[in-house]
C-alpha positions in Angstrom: 16.3 8.9 22.9 16.1 11.5 20.1 15.7 9.8 16.7 15.8 11.3 13.2 14.3 9.3 10.4 15.6 10.2 6.9 13.8 9.2 3.6 14.8 9.9 0.1 11.5 11.4 -1.2 7.9 11.3 -0.1 5.7 11.2 -3.2 3.9 7.8 -3.0 3.3 4.7 -0.9 5.3 1.8 -2.1 8.0 -0.7 -0.9 10.4 1.8 0.7 7.5 3.6 2.4 6.4 0.3 4.0 9.8 0.2 5.6 9.3 3.8 6.8 5.9 3.0 8.1 7.2 0.2 10.3 10.2 2.1 11.5 7.7 4.7 12.8 5.9 1.9 14.7 9.2 1.1 16.5 10.2 4.8 16.9 7.0 6.7 17.0 8.7 9.8 18.5 11.1 10.1 15.6 11.3 13.4 13.6 10.9 12.9 9.9 13.2 14.3 7.2 13.0 14.0 3.4 14.4 15.7 0.3 10.8 16.6 -0.8 7.3 15.9 0.5 4.4 15.9 -1.9 2.2 13.3 -0.2 -1.5 14.1 -0.7 -3.6 14.3 2.5 -5.2 10.9 2.0 -1.7 9.3 1.7 -0.2 10.6 4.9 -1.5 7.8 7.1 1.7 5.8 6.9 3.8 8.6 8.4 1.1 9.2 11.1 0.5 12.7 9.7 3.8 13.8 11.0 5.3 17.1 9.8 8.2 16.5 7.4 11.4 18.7 7.3 12.4 19.0 3.7 15.4 20.3 1.8 15.8 23.2 -0.6 14.7 20.9 -3.4 11.1 21.3 -2.2 10.9 24.7 -3.9 12.5 23.9 -7.2 10.3 24.2 -10.3 8.5 21.1 -11.5 10.1 19.1 -8.7 6.7 17.4 -7.8 6.9 15.3 -11.0 10.4 15.7 -12.3 12.3 15.2 -9.0 14.6 12.5 -10.5 15.9 15.1 -12.9 17.4 16.9 -10.0 19.7 13.9 -9.1 22.9 16.1 -9.4 21.5 18.4 -6.7 20.5 15.6 -4.3 23.8 15.1 -2.5 24.0 18.8 -1.5 20.3 18.7 -0.6 20.5 15.8 1.7 23.6 17.3 3.4 21.7 20.5 4.0 19.4 18.7 6.5 20.4 19.4 10.1 20.2 16.2 12.3 22.9 17.3 14.7 20.7 17.2 17.8 19.7 13.6 17.5 21.2 10.5 19.3 20.2 8.1 16.5 19.8 8.6 12.8 17.9 6.0 10.8 17.9 6.3 7.0 15.7 4.4 4.6 17.8 4.8 1.5 17.7 3.7 -2.1 19.3 6.9 -3.3 21.0 9.6 -1.1 19.3 9.4 2.3 22.3 7.6 3.9 24.5 10.6 3.0 23.0 12.9 5.6 25.7 14.6 7.7 26.2 13.2 11.1 28.3 14.3 14.1 30.9 12.5 16.3 29.0 10.3 18.8 25.9 9.9 16.7 24.8 6.5 15.6 23.4 6.0 12.1 21.6 2.9 10.9 21.0 2.7 7.2 18.1 0.4 6.1 19.6 0.1 2.6 17.1 -0.8 -0.2 20.0 -0.6 -2.7 23.1 1.4 -3.5 22.1 4.2 -5.9 21.0 2.1 -8.9 21.6 4.9 -11.5 25.3 5.2 -10.5 26.2 1.6 -9.8 24.6 -1.6 -11.0 21.9 -0.4 -13.3 23.6 2.6 -14.9 23.5 1.3 -18.5 19.9 0.3 -18.2 19.0 3.7 -16.8 20.9 5.6 -19.5 19.3 3.5 -22.3 15.7 4.0 -20.9 16.4 7.7 -20.6 17.9 8.1 -24.1 21.2 9.2 -22.5 23.4 6.3 -23.7 25.1 8.0 -26.6 26.5 11.2 -28.0 27.3 14.3 -26.0 24.3 13.7 -23.7 25.8 10.3 -22.9 29.2 11.7 -22.1 27.7 14.3 -19.8 25.3 11.8 -18.1 28.2 9.4 -17.4 30.3 12.3 -16.0 27.5 13.3 -13.6 26.9 9.7 -12.5 30.6 9.2 -11.9 30.4 12.3 -9.6 27.4 10.8 -7.8 29.1 7.5 -7.4 32.2 9.1 -5.9 30.1 11.0 -3.5 28.1 8.0 -2.6 31.2 6.1 -1.7 32.7 8.9 0.2 29.7 9.3 2.6 29.5 5.6 3.7 31.7 6.3 6.8 28.7 8.3 8.1 26.8 5.1 8.5 27.4 3.1 11.7 25.6 0.0 10.6 24.2 -1.2 7.2 21.0 -3.3 7.3 20.4 -4.7 3.8 16.9 -5.7 2.7 18.2 -9.0 1.4 21.4 -10.9 1.0 21.3 -9.9 -2.6 21.5 -6.2 -1.6 24.0 -7.1 1.1 26.4 -8.4 -1.5 26.1 -5.1 -3.4 26.9 -3.2 -0.2 30.0 -5.4 0.4 31.1 -5.1 -3.3 30.5 -1.4 -3.7 31.2 0.0 -0.3 33.5 -2.6 1.3 31.2 -2.6 4.3 29.8 -5.4 6.4 26.0 -5.7 6.9 23.2 -7.5 8.5 20.0 -8.5 6.7 16.7 -7.0 7.8 14.0 -8.3 5.4 11.2 -5.7 4.7 7.8 -6.2 6.2 5.1 -8.1 4.3 1.6 -7.5 5.5 0.7 -11.2 5.5 -2.3 -10.7 7.8 -4.1 -8.8 5.0 -4.2 -12.0 3.0 -5.9 -15.3 3.6 -4.9 -18.6 1.8 -7.6 -20.6 0.0 -7.2 -24.2 -1.0 -9.2 -24.2 -4.2 -7.2 -22.7 -7.1 -8.7 -21.9 -10.5 -7.2 -22.6 -13.9 -5.6 -19.3 -14.6 -2.2 -17.6 -14.1 -1.6 -14.1 -12.7 1.1 -11.4 -12.7 0.8 -8.0 -11.1 3.3 -5.2 -11.0 4.0 -1.7 -12.2 4.7 -1.8 -15.9 8.3 -0.5 -16.1 11.1 -2.1 -18.2 12.9 -4.2 -15.5 9.6 -5.9 -14.5 9.6 -7.7 -17.9 5.7 -7.8 -18.1 5.7 -7.7 -21.9 7.9 -10.9 -21.8 5.3 -12.7 -19.6 2.5 -11.6 -22.0 4.4 -12.8 -25.0 5.1 -16.1 -23.4 1.5 -16.8 -22.5 0.3 -15.6 -25.9 2.4 -18.5 -27.3 0.4 -20.9 -25.0 -3.1 -20.0 -26.2 -4.6 -22.9 -24.1 -3.5 -21.1 -20.9 -5.2 -18.0 -19.4 -3.2 -15.1 -17.9 -4.5 -12.1 -16.1 -2.3 -9.0 -15.8 -2.9 -6.4 -13.1 -1.1 -3.1 -13.1 -0.3 -0.1 -15.2 2.7 2.1 -16.1 4.8 3.3 -19.0 4.9 -0.1 -20.7 1.2 -0.7 -20.7 0.8 -0.3 -24.5 3.8 -2.5 -25.1 2.3 -5.2 -22.9 -1.0 -4.8 -24.8 0.8 -5.3 -28.1 2.2 -8.6 -26.9 -1.1 -9.9 -25.5 -3.0 -12.6 -27.4 -6.7 -13.4 -26.8 -5.9 -15.5 -23.8 -4.0 -12.7 -22.0 -6.4 -10.3 -20.2 -5.1 -6.8 -19.1 -7.1 -5.5 -16.1 -5.1 -2.3 -15.5 -4.8 -0.9 -12.1 -7.0 -2.6 -9.5 -7.8 -1.8 -5.8 -6.2 -4.1 -3.2 -9.3 -6.2 -2.6 -9.5 -7.1 -6.3 -5.8 -7.9 -6.4 -6.1 -10.1 -3.3 -9.1 -12.0 -4.9 -7.0 -12.8 -8.0 -3.9 -13.7 -5.9 -6.0 -16.2 -3.8 -7.6 -17.9 -6.8 -4.7 -18.0 -9.3 -3.1 -21.4 -10.1 0.3 -19.7 -9.9 1.8 -16.2 -9.8 4.4 -15.4 -12.5 7.2 -13.1 -11.8 10.0 -12.2 -14.3 11.9 -9.3 -12.6 15.3 -9.4 -10.9 14.3 -7.8 -7.7 16.1 -6.3 -4.7 13.5 -8.0 -2.5 10.1 -8.4 -4.2 6.9 -8.1 -2.1 4.5 -9.3 -4.7 5.7 -12.9 -4.8 5.4 -13.0 -1.0 1.9 -11.6 -1.1 1.0 -14.4 -3.5 2.5 -17.0 -1.1 0.6 -15.4 1.7 -2.5 -16.4 -0.3 -1.2 -20.0 -0.6 -0.4 -19.5 -4.3 2.8 -20.9 -5.7 5.2 -18.6 -7.7 6.9 -19.2 -11.0 9.8 -16.8 -10.9 13.0 -15.8 -12.7 15.7 -17.4 -10.5 17.8 -14.3 -9.8 17.9 -11.6 -7.2 16.2 -11.8 -3.8 13.5 -14.2 -4.9 16.1 -16.9 -4.4 15.7 -16.0 -0.7 11.9 -15.8 -0.5 10.8 -18.8 -2.7 11.6 -22.3 -1.8 12.2 -24.3 -5.0 9.8 -27.2 -5.3 7.9 -26.3 -2.2 6.5 -22.7 -2.6 7.3 -22.4 -6.4 9.9 -22.9 -9.0 12.4 -20.9 -11.0 13.1 -20.3 -14.7 16.7 -19.6 -15.7 16.5 -16.9 -18.3 14.4 -13.8 -19.0 13.2 -15.3 -22.3 9.9 -16.4 -23.7 11.2 -20.0 -24.1 12.4 -20.1 -20.5 9.0 -19.0 -19.1 7.1 -21.5 -21.3 9.4 -24.3 -20.1 8.8 -23.3 -16.5 5.0 -23.3 -16.9 5.1 -26.7 -18.6 7.3 -28.1 -15.8 4.9 -26.6 -13.3 1.9 -28.4 -14.9 3.5 -31.7 -15.9 5.7 -32.3 -12.9 2.9 -34.0 -10.8 3.8 -31.8 -7.9 0.9 -30.8 -5.6 1.8 -27.6 -3.8 0.8 -27.5 -0.1 -1.1 -24.2 0.4 -0.4 -24.2 4.2 3.3 -24.7 3.6 3.4 -21.8 1.1 1.6 -19.6 3.6 4.0 -20.5 6.4 6.9 -19.4 4.2 5.4 -16.0 3.7 4.8 -15.6 7.4 8.6 -15.6 7.9 8.5 -12.0 6.5 5.8 -10.6 8.7 5.7 -7.0 9.9 5.9 -8.2 13.5 9.2 -10.0 12.7 10.5 -6.8 11.1 9.7 -4.7 14.2 11.2 -7.2 16.6 14.5 -7.4 14.6 14.7 -3.6 14.1 14.2 -3.1 17.9 17.0 -5.5 18.6 19.2 -3.8 16.0 18.6 -0.4 17.6 19.4 -1.8 21.0 22.6 -3.3 19.7 23.8 -0.2 17.9 23.0 2.1 20.8 24.8 -0.2 23.2 
């Protein structure tokens, strides 16, 4: 069976790239396509050092770092990729990959991380963060995003089957595209983590510091609880904002290698998570370490954290709500079972992902 594997862009190794990595475990013979490929030599391990067929965007000026600025060109770029000779197309798509042109008789499975966030659900947030929410720039930006949204809707018939990374994303697929879907949860590399029973008296959060992760909010909440210690791992555009909210009891560790992150995940009293995520690997990595999670109760974490057994939720993305959740966590008298927390994380293993993807491919190909 000839398989084409389509990815939006190859510039780093993050959540969507883990999906890609595991798809290649199931379909090692697949040919790989992407809008652009700027993976450094030491980051090509997850694509098995395969050659990548790229689009004309690969040669645009400054595209290595400014590729998101070329969003208006991405529909034409993805449609320029020729996958006509393949029996099966698998796209890992959070932007335009699912819009690749297919032919009659071809099957196309879209592993959908999200409909295009900029054009659909998170448009206003994207425009505000980019300074494009007012004036003539705002009018032009909305016009371009309306065009992207119309294109995105028009190409959905090219997909034979949508596999959402969570029920949360599945509902977006149904609402935005009017399409049915199955859920194929992303792989969590639980075997890289070992649970430990003895927890220490500190809290932890770890993520890239971008606005929707709400790391400054967590720092501010713990600064208002000076008797509690919080460690923050990660960096990103909001690092200085987080630092400005951090009191003496909040320690910023910046970027850390995986072994350091794992050590903190294992020892933390609880992991704190304030983002509304499409899936959310970090809370599951914490659970793989037997560490309970205090999380904002929205998005896909409602599917990955069991209230009262592997963690608890707070209702609002506010300082007061986080403080209340931490106090409930400490005063509730609940002793969280490390083994039970670990077993919950194991439901999302990479082995499970490969099995379910293999079954889906067999079903779609008949």
